[in-house]
C-alpha positions as CSV (number, residue, x, y, z in Angstrom):
1,M,-71.5,-40.9,47.4
2,S,-74.3,-42.2,45.3
3,G,-72.9,-44.9,43.0
4,A,-72.9,-48.7,43.6
5,L,-69.1,-48.9,43.6
6,L,-67.6,-48.7,47.1
7,P,-64.2,-47.2,47.9
8,H,-61.2,-49.4,48.5
9,F,-59.3,-48.7,51.7
10,P,-55.6,-49.0,51.9
11,S,-54.1,-51.7,54.1
12,A,-53.6,-50.7,57.7
13,P,-52.9,-52.4,61.1
14,L,-55.9,-54.4,62.2
15,V,-58.1,-52.2,64.4
16,V,-61.5,-52.9,65.8
17,T,-63.7,-49.9,66.7
18,V,-66.4,-50.3,69.3
19,I,-69.0,-47.6,69.1
20,I,-70.8,-46.9,72.3
21,P,-73.6,-44.3,72.1
22,V,-74.4,-42.9,75.6
23,F,-77.0,-40.6,77.0
24,N,-76.9,-40.1,80.8
25,E,-75.2,-43.5,81.5
26,L,-72.8,-42.4,84.3
27,A,-74.0,-45.2,86.6
28,V,-73.1,-48.0,84.2
29,L,-69.9,-46.6,82.5
30,P,-67.4,-48.1,85.0
31,V,-68.8,-51.6,84.4
32,C,-69.0,-51.0,80.7
33,L,-65.4,-50.0,80.5
34,A,-64.1,-52.7,82.7
35,R,-65.8,-55.5,80.7
36,L,-64.9,-54.1,77.3
37,R,-61.2,-53.8,78.3
38,N,-61.2,-57.3,79.8
39,V,-62.5,-58.7,76.5
40,L,-60.5,-56.7,74.1
41,D,-57.2,-56.8,75.9
42,S,-57.3,-60.6,75.6
43,L,-57.4,-60.4,71.8
44,S,-54.4,-60.2,69.6
45,L,-55.4,-57.0,67.8
46,S,-55.5,-53.2,68.4
47,Y,-58.8,-51.5,69.2
48,E,-60.4,-48.2,70.0
49,L,-63.5,-47.4,72.1
50,L,-65.4,-44.6,70.5
51,F,-68.0,-43.1,72.9
52,I,-70.6,-40.9,71.4
53,D,-72.0,-38.6,74.1
54,D,-75.5,-37.7,72.9
55,G,-76.0,-34.5,75.0
56,S,-75.6,-36.1,78.5
57,T,-76.4,-34.0,81.5
58,D,-75.6,-36.3,84.4
59,G,-71.8,-36.2,84.6
60,T,-71.3,-38.7,81.8
61,S,-69.3,-36.1,79.7
62,L,-66.8,-35.3,82.4
63,Y,-66.3,-39.0,83.3
64,L,-65.6,-39.9,79.7
65,D,-63.2,-36.9,79.3
66,R,-61.2,-38.1,82.2
67,V,-61.1,-41.7,80.8
68,A,-60.0,-40.4,77.4
69,S,-57.2,-38.3,78.9
70,D,-55.8,-41.4,80.5
71,M,-56.3,-44.1,77.8
72,D,-55.0,-44.0,74.3
73,A,-57.7,-46.4,73.2
74,V,-60.6,-44.2,74.1
75,R,-62.0,-41.3,72.1
76,V,-65.1,-39.3,73.0
77,I,-67.2,-37.4,70.6
78,H,-69.6,-34.9,72.2
79,L,-72.6,-33.9,70.2
80,S,-74.0,-30.4,70.7
81,R,-77.3,-31.7,72.1
82,N,-79.4,-34.8,72.4
83,F,-80.0,-35.8,68.7
84,G,-81.1,-39.4,69.4
85,K,-79.5,-42.8,69.1
86,E,-79.8,-43.0,65.4
87,A,-77.9,-39.8,64.9
88,A,-75.3,-40.9,67.5
89,M,-74.7,-44.1,65.7
90,T,-74.3,-42.2,62.4
91,A,-71.7,-40.0,64.0
92,G,-69.9,-43.1,65.3
93,L,-69.8,-44.7,61.9
94,D,-68.5,-41.5,60.4
95,Y,-65.6,-41.3,62.8
96,A,-64.7,-45.0,63.3
97,R,-61.2,-45.9,62.2
98,G,-61.4,-49.7,62.5
99,D,-61.3,-52.3,59.9
100,A,-64.3,-53.8,61.7
101,V,-66.8,-51.7,63.6
102,I,-69.0,-53.0,66.4
103,I,-72.0,-51.1,67.8
104,L,-72.7,-51.8,71.5
105,D,-75.0,-50.2,74.1
106,A,-73.4,-49.1,77.3
107,D,-76.0,-50.8,79.5
108,M,-74.4,-54.2,79.0
109,Q,-77.7,-55.9,78.0
110,D,-75.7,-56.9,75.0
111,P,-72.7,-58.8,76.5
112,P,-69.3,-57.7,75.2
113,E,-68.0,-61.2,75.9
114,L,-69.5,-62.1,72.5
115,I,-67.1,-59.8,70.6
116,P,-64.6,-62.6,69.9
117,D,-67.3,-64.6,68.2
118,M,-68.2,-61.6,66.1
119,I,-64.6,-61.0,65.1
120,H,-64.2,-64.7,64.2
121,A,-67.3,-64.5,61.9
122,W,-65.9,-61.4,60.3
123,R,-62.5,-63.0,59.7
124,A,-64.3,-65.9,58.1
125,G,-65.6,-63.6,55.4
126,S,-68.8,-61.9,56.7
127,D,-69.2,-58.2,56.1
128,V,-72.1,-58.0,58.6
129,V,-72.5,-60.0,61.9
130,V,-76.0,-59.6,63.2
131,M,-76.7,-60.5,66.9
132,R,-80.2,-61.9,67.3
133,R,-81.8,-62.1,70.7
134,R,-82.8,-65.6,71.7
135,T,-84.2,-64.4,75.0
136,R,-84.8,-61.0,76.5
137,V,-84.3,-61.4,80.2
138,G,-84.2,-57.7,81.0
139,D,-87.4,-56.8,79.2
140,T,-91.0,-56.8,80.4
141,W,-93.5,-59.2,78.9
142,M,-95.2,-56.3,77.2
143,K,-92.0,-55.2,75.5
144,R,-91.2,-58.7,74.4
145,V,-94.7,-59.3,72.9
146,S,-94.8,-55.8,71.2
147,A,-91.3,-56.3,69.8
148,H,-92.3,-59.7,68.4
149,L,-95.4,-58.4,66.8
150,Y,-93.7,-55.3,65.5
151,Y,-90.9,-57.1,63.6
152,R,-93.5,-59.5,62.0
153,I,-95.7,-56.6,60.9
154,L,-92.7,-54.6,59.7
155,N,-91.4,-57.4,57.5
156,R,-94.9,-57.9,56.1
157,L,-94.9,-54.3,55.0
158,S,-91.3,-53.6,54.3
159,E,-89.6,-53.9,50.9
160,V,-86.4,-55.0,52.7
161,A,-86.2,-58.0,55.0
162,I,-85.2,-56.8,58.4
163,P,-84.0,-59.6,60.7
164,P,-86.5,-60.0,63.6
165,D,-85.4,-59.9,67.3
166,T,-82.3,-57.8,66.5
167,G,-81.2,-54.5,67.9
168,D,-78.2,-52.3,67.0
169,F,-75.7,-54.8,68.4
170,R,-73.7,-55.9,65.3
171,L,-70.4,-55.9,63.5
172,L,-69.8,-54.1,60.2
173,S,-66.8,-54.5,58.0
174,R,-65.0,-51.5,56.6
175,R,-66.9,-52.1,53.3
176,A,-70.2,-52.2,55.1
177,V,-69.4,-49.0,56.9
178,A,-68.6,-47.3,53.6
179,A,-72.0,-48.4,52.3
180,M,-73.7,-46.9,55.4
181,R,-71.8,-43.7,54.9
182,S,-72.9,-43.4,51.3
183,M,-76.6,-43.0,52.4
184,T,-77.4,-39.4,53.1
185,E,-81.0,-39.4,54.2
186,R,-81.8,-37.3,57.3
187,S,-84.6,-39.4,58.7
188,R,-82.6,-42.5,59.6
189,Y,-83.9,-45.9,60.8
190,M,-80.6,-47.7,61.3
191,K,-81.9,-51.2,61.5
192,G,-83.5,-50.8,58.1
193,L,-80.4,-49.2,56.6
194,F,-78.2,-52.1,58.0
195,A,-80.6,-54.5,56.3
196,W,-80.7,-52.5,53.0
197,I,-77.0,-52.8,52.3
198,G,-77.1,-56.6,52.2
199,M,-73.6,-58.1,51.9
200,P,-72.5,-61.5,53.3
201,T,-74.1,-61.8,56.7
202,T,-73.7,-64.1,59.7
203,T,-76.3,-64.3,62.5
204,I,-75.4,-65.2,66.0
205,L,-78.0,-66.0,68.7
206,Y,-77.5,-64.8,72.2
207,D,-79.4,-64.2,75.5
208,R,-80.0,-60.6,76.3
209,A,-79.2,-59.7,79.9
210,P,-80.8,-57.1,82.3
211,R,-79.2,-53.7,82.5
212,A,-76.0,-53.7,84.5
213,A,-77.0,-50.4,86.2
214,G,-79.1,-47.3,85.7
215,K,-82.5,-46.9,83.9
216,S,-83.5,-47.3,80.3
217,K,-83.9,-44.0,78.4
218,W,-86.3,-45.6,76.0
219,G,-89.9,-44.8,77.0
220,L,-93.1,-45.9,75.3
221,A,-93.2,-42.7,73.2
222,N,-89.7,-43.1,71.9
223,L,-90.2,-46.7,71.1
224,A,-93.5,-45.9,69.3
225,K,-91.8,-43.2,67.2
226,L,-88.9,-45.5,66.3
227,G,-91.3,-48.2,65.3
228,F,-93.4,-45.8,63.1
229,D,-90.2,-44.5,61.6
230,G,-89.2,-48.0,60.7
231,I,-92.4,-48.7,58.9
232,T,-92.6,-45.4,57.0
233,S,-88.9,-45.4,56.1
234,F,-88.9,-48.8,54.4
235,S,-92.4,-49.3,53.1
236,L,-95.1,-47.6,51.0
237,S,-97.6,-50.1,52.2
238,P,-99.3,-47.7,54.6
239,L,-100.2,-45.6,51.6
240,R,-101.5,-48.5,49.7
241,I,-103.4,-49.9,52.6
242,A,-105.0,-46.5,53.3
243,S,-106.1,-46.3,49.6
244,I,-107.5,-49.8,49.5
245,A,-109.3,-49.3,52.8
246,G,-110.7,-46.0,51.6
247,A,-112.1,-47.7,48.4
248,I,-113.6,-50.6,50.4
249,I,-115.3,-48.3,52.9
250,L,-116.6,-46.1,50.1
251,I,-118.2,-49.1,48.4
252,I,-119.6,-50.3,51.8
253,G,-121.0,-46.8,52.5
254,S,-122.6,-46.6,49.1
255,V,-124.2,-50.0,49.3
256,L,-125.4,-49.2,52.9
257,G,-126.9,-45.9,51.7
258,L,-128.7,-47.6,48.8
259,F,-130.0,-50.3,51.1
260,V,-131.5,-47.8,53.6
261,I,-133.2,-45.9,50.8
262,A,-134.4,-49.2,49.1
263,R,-135.9,-50.4,52.4
264,A,-137.7,-47.1,53.0
265,L,-139.1,-47.0,49.4
266,L,-140.1,-50.6,49.0
267,Y,-141.3,-51.6,52.4
268,G,-142.2,-48.2,53.9
269,E,-140.2,-48.9,57.0
270,S,-139.5,-46.0,59.3
271,I,-135.7,-45.8,59.3
272,S,-133.8,-43.0,61.0
273,V,-132.0,-41.9,57.8
274,P,-130.4,-38.8,59.4
275,L,-128.9,-41.0,62.2
276,A,-127.6,-43.6,59.8
277,F,-126.2,-40.8,57.6
278,V,-124.4,-39.1,60.6
279,A,-122.9,-42.4,61.7
280,L,-121.7,-43.2,58.2
281,L,-120.3,-39.7,57.7
282,A,-118.4,-39.9,61.0
283,F,-116.9,-43.2,60.0
284,L,-115.8,-42.0,56.6
285,S,-114.4,-38.8,58.1
286,G,-112.4,-40.8,60.5
287,L,-111.0,-42.9,57.7
288,Q,-110.2,-39.8,55.7
289,L,-108.3,-38.2,58.6
290,S,-106.3,-41.4,59.1
291,T,-105.4,-41.4,55.5
292,I,-104.3,-37.8,55.6
293,G,-102.2,-38.6,58.6
294,V,-100.3,-41.3,56.7
295,L,-99.8,-39.0,53.8
296,G,-98.7,-36.3,56.1
297,T,-96.0,-38.5,57.5
298,Y,-94.5,-39.1,54.1
299,V,-94.8,-35.4,53.2
300,G,-93.1,-34.6,56.5
301,R,-90.2,-36.9,55.6
302,I,-89.8,-35.1,52.2
303,H,-89.8,-31.8,54.0
304,T,-87.1,-33.0,56.4
305,E,-84.9,-34.2,53.5
306,I,-85.3,-31.0,51.5
307,K,-84.1,-28.8,54.4
308,Q,-80.8,-30.7,54.3
309,R,-80.0,-30.1,57.9
310,P,-77.1,-32.1,59.3
311,V,-77.9,-35.3,61.1
312,Y,-75.8,-34.2,64.1
313,L,-73.5,-31.4,65.3
314,I,-70.3,-32.0,67.1
315,Q,-69.4,-29.9,70.1
316,G,-66.0,-31.4,70.6
317,I,-63.7,-34.5,70.3
318,V,-61.6,-35.6,73.2
319,E,-58.7,-38.0,72.9
320,R,-55.4,-38.3,74.7
321,A,-52.8,-35.6,74.0
322,H,-55.4,-33.7,71.8
323,M,-57.5,-30.6,72.6
324,P,-61.2,-30.8,71.9
325,A,-61.9,-30.1,68.2
326,Q,-63.8,-27.0,67.2
327,Q,-67.5,-27.4,66.5
328,R,-68.3,-29.0,63.2
329,Q,-71.4,-30.0,61.3
330,H,-72.1,-33.1,59.2
C-alpha cells in the first residue's frame, strides 16, 4: 500500500493484541504470562497474546507451544531464524488481530500493569499511546547516559521528531497498525517508523523496572548498530555534515599550506615541509575515508531495498486446535 488513504476495518468484537517478541527468554516466560493474564483477565474485553519466537534455542519454543496448546488466547509465530527484534515486531504487527495492539518485552522491565492506562487513553481517542521512561532502574549509568545523549543527537539530525526516553512499549490503534503495514522498507528502525506515522498521540510516564529474570540479549554492538540505523534511516544530516566538514578541512588545509610556503619564502625559516605535508595528507585522508563510510551506509541501504528480500520468514504458527502453518515468506 502506498497511498495516504488508510483502509477501514469492519466492526468486530473488541480485541486487544499484546505482541511479545522473544529470543531465548525461557527463564522469564512463566512470570511474563502470569502477570499478563492477571492484568488482562481483570479487564472487560477479549484479548490475545501473540508471541513472536525469533529463532530461540533455549527451550523457549517448546514452552510456548505447550502454552499455546492449552490456552485459546495464546498464539505463537516461530520465525525460521533470528531476524532481530525489528523484524519480529513487524511480524507481530502483520499478524495481530486486535483493534488495539500493544508491544511489550517479555523481560517485564516494562510493567504490564500499565496496560489499563494505555487502553483508557486509546478509548479516549488516541491512535498511539507512547510509554516514556521516567527512570531506568534496571539500566547501568553508562546505558542511561548514552541513551539520553543518543536521543538528543538523533532529534537534532532527524527530519522526524522521535520521542526521547522511549522504547517499543506502546499501544497502536488498528488505524496506526494499518499505517505501519503500509511501509515496505526492509531496513526498519521501528521507533522512527512509529514516530513517522504521526496520528493523535498520548504519552504516559512510567518507571522502568529491572529484568524479572534472565539476561539482556542487547549487547553494546547490537545497541550501536540500532543507534546508527536510527540516524541513517531518518536523516540525511550525516551526508550534509560530512560534505560541510570536508569543505572546511579543505579550506583549512589550503590556508595552512599557503602559510607554510609563505613563512619559508618571506622569512627563510627552516620548516619541515615534508612532515607538515604528511600530517595534513593523513588528516585529509582520514576525513575522506569517514565520508566514504557514511556514503557507503546509504548505498548499502539502497542495495538492501533493491534486493527485496522478505523482512522475516515464518517457520510455523501454533495455536490451540490448529496444526503449525507451512513455511511462508513476507
